[in-house]
Structure formats: C-alpha cells, structure tokens
N, C-alpha and C positions, 0 to 999 in steps of 0.2 A: 794460835794455830798451829799445830805440829808442823814440824819439818817435814816435807815431803820425800817419800823414799822411790829411788829409781834403781832398777835391777837392769844391768848389761847383760846380755845372753847372747855371746858370740864365743868361738872356739880358737879365733884367731886372737892372739895376745897384744898384736899391733893393732888392730882396730880396737879392742877395749880400751888400751892407752890413751889413742886418739879421741875415744869418746869422752874418756873420763877427763882429759884436758880441756875438751870443747866444754863440757859441764862444768869445769871448776870453779866460774864465777857464780853458777847457779847455788843457791843456798838450800843442797839437798844433801841426805845421805844417800850414798851409793854402794851398791854389792854388785859383785860379778858371779854369772853362772858360767861353765865351760861346754856345757852339752845339754842337750834338751831334757834328761832326766836331774841333771843338777839343777836346771831352769825350775822344775816343777818343785824339786826340795826346797829351794831358797825361796820360791813364792810361797810354800805352807811356813816356813819360819822367818822369814824376813818381812814379808805383807807390803808388797810394794805399791806404791800408788801408780807407777808407771813401769811397764817394763820396754827396754829397747831390743828387739827379738830379731835375730840373723836368722834367717832361713835355711841356709845350708850350715846344719851342726849334725855331729854324730847322736846317735844313741835315738833322740826324736827330733825329728826336722821342727822348724819354727812352727809349718803350718798343723802339726801334730800338738805340740806346746800349747798355740793360740786357742785350738780346738777344745783341748782337756781344761785350761783355764777359763774360757767363756760358757764350757757346759756344767762348771762347778757353780754352784750357787751362792757358795762363800766367797770366789774370786772372780765371778764374770763383771763385776765392775771395774776391775784393775783397765787400767788404759794399758792398749799395746799398740806400740808402733813400731811397724816392721822395718827392719833396715836391711838392705839386701843388694847385691850385685843383679839379683835379677830383675830385668825391665821388661820383659815379655808382657804382651795383655795378658795370656792368661795366666802367668803368676801373678799379676795384680788380681785377677778374678778370683782366683785360689785362695789368695791372702783375705781377701773382704768375704768370700763363703767361709772361710775359716772364722772370722769374728774381729778380725782386726779394726783398729780405730781409724789407723791412719798407716801410709808405709812413705818410706824414704829410701831413693836409691843411693848405692855408691857408687863414686867418692861421695864423703857426705861433707854439704856446705855447713860450715860453722854456723853461719846466722840462721840458715833456715834451720837446721837441729835444732837450736836454742829456742827459736819462736815458736816451735810447733811443740817442744817440750813444755815451754811454759803455759801456750794456750791450752795444752792437754792437763797438765796440773790444775790451773783454772777451772775448767772443766769439771774434773775430777772431785776437786772440794767444793765447787758448786752442788754439784749432786750429791755427795755426803751430806751438806748442811740442809737440802732439801728433804734428803731421808731422814733425818734427825726429826725437824719440823713435822715432818708427816709421824713420827711416832710418837712424838711430845702431844700433839693434837690428837690422834686416836687413843692416848693414855688420858688425857683430860675427858675426852668424852664416854671413856668407860667410867672412869671416876664418877663421872655427873651422875651419871644411873639414867635411867627410863623419866622420861620427862611428864610430868601431869598437867592437864587442862586445867585451870581454875576458873 
C-alpha cells in the first residue's frame, strides 16, 4: 500500500509544528499549506488522503476550502478533519454542512489526533480499494460481453 499523504492547512506555524510532532510516529508523507488558496493548490499538486484543516485562515476559510474540495469530483473523497479553536454548536454544524468528515477542537490532544487520523486513513484506503474492485468488476463484465442463453 502506498504511503498515506496528509496535508496540514494552518496559518499558525506553531500549530503546524505541533501537529507535525504529534504525527511524527505516523508513517505518512506530510505537506503544509499556509492559507486557503495555498491549501487548494497543494490539494491539486500533493493529492493528500487526509487534510487537517484549520477553519480560521486567510484568503479562504476552512469552510470555503472544504466546500470546494468536496464539490470537486477529483477531490471529494479526500478525508477532511477540521481542527479548530471554534467549538460553538453553530460552527460544528457549519463544518458538517461544508462536508468535513470529522472535527477536533484545539488545544489538540495527541492521542485523540493520532487515533482519528489513523481511523480516517484506514477508511480512506478501504474506500479506495472498494472503488478499485468496482472498476475491475465493471471492466470484467464489459469484456465478457452480452451472454447468450444456450
């Protein structure tokens, strides 16, 4: 299985550093984006399996980034974990409405982060495998052609 890719999208270097340290034992490739537009550029170039997405970022908010990622057929299956200091019920509802897969409040607990990241990456890879199997079955059915009753 290819190494998982995680994109950390946060404009605060201290937060990024902390998340990188927390994920250092994870066998993943990590990239960093510093604002909303940079996040969208990195999604296209890096093709992450998971985005750790801060809500309060310059240029585009995490909500806007999430909506754009989930609206694009090429990127909609990327798992998004919103990591935010916002914890009002309305913010959580807005994050869910934007399409995030899960959320985590700051300050981030290392064990909780690592476990959620692990579970989300497992889910992502199971979903990818299921899609590959569906494609394979469709190709096999197409190549078999129509069956005749004998």
